[in-house]
C-alpha positions as CSV (number, residue, x, y, z in Angstrom):
1,M,-10.2,110.6,-43.8
2,P,-9.6,111.2,-40.1
3,R,-11.9,109.9,-37.4
4,E,-14.3,112.4,-35.8
5,L,-15.9,112.1,-32.4
6,I,-19.7,111.9,-32.1
7,D,-21.1,112.6,-28.7
8,T,-24.8,111.8,-28.3
9,G,-24.9,112.7,-24.6
10,T,-25.1,109.1,-23.4
11,D,-22.6,107.6,-25.8
12,K,-19.3,108.6,-27.5
13,R,-18.1,107.1,-30.7
14,F,-15.4,107.6,-33.3
15,V,-16.7,107.5,-36.8
16,R,-15.0,107.6,-40.2
17,R,-17.0,108.8,-43.2
18,D,-16.7,107.8,-46.9
19,D,-16.7,110.2,-49.9
20,K,-20.4,110.6,-49.8
21,G,-20.4,111.6,-46.1
22,Q,-22.0,108.4,-44.9
23,F,-20.6,106.4,-41.9
24,K,-18.0,103.9,-43.1
25,E,-16.6,102.8,-39.7
26,V,-18.1,103.3,-36.2
27,V,-16.2,102.4,-33.0
28,D,-17.0,102.9,-29.3
29,V,-14.6,105.4,-27.7
30,G,-13.8,103.2,-24.7
31,K,-12.9,100.1,-26.8
32,S,-10.9,102.2,-29.2
33,L,-8.8,103.9,-26.6
34,S,-8.2,100.7,-24.6
35,A,-7.1,99.0,-27.8
36,D,-4.7,101.8,-28.6
37,A,-3.2,101.6,-25.2
38,R,-2.6,97.8,-25.5
39,Q,-0.6,98.1,-28.7
40,K,2.7,99.8,-29.2
41,A,2.8,101.1,-32.8
42,K,6.1,101.5,-34.6
43,T,4.6,103.9,-37.2
44,K,3.7,107.6,-36.5
45,V,0.4,108.7,-38.0
46,K,-1.4,112.0,-38.3
47,K,-3.8,113.3,-35.6
48,G,-7.2,111.6,-36.0
49,D,-5.8,108.5,-37.6
50,G,-4.6,106.8,-34.4
51,D,-6.3,103.5,-35.3
52,R,-4.1,103.2,-38.4
53,G,-0.7,102.9,-36.6
54,D,0.9,99.8,-38.1
55,R,-0.8,99.4,-41.4
């Protein structure tokens, strides 16, 4: 399941939902984007699954 962006107005987060629609994984956008920039992935992934580059 791809990540979706939740914007509360004061905070932005990427969330991933499970089969029931509940939050499975929650990550702050700033931390997620900076972590993506630090690592050079060898594997191409679908849009929305950028955090799963080298799994």
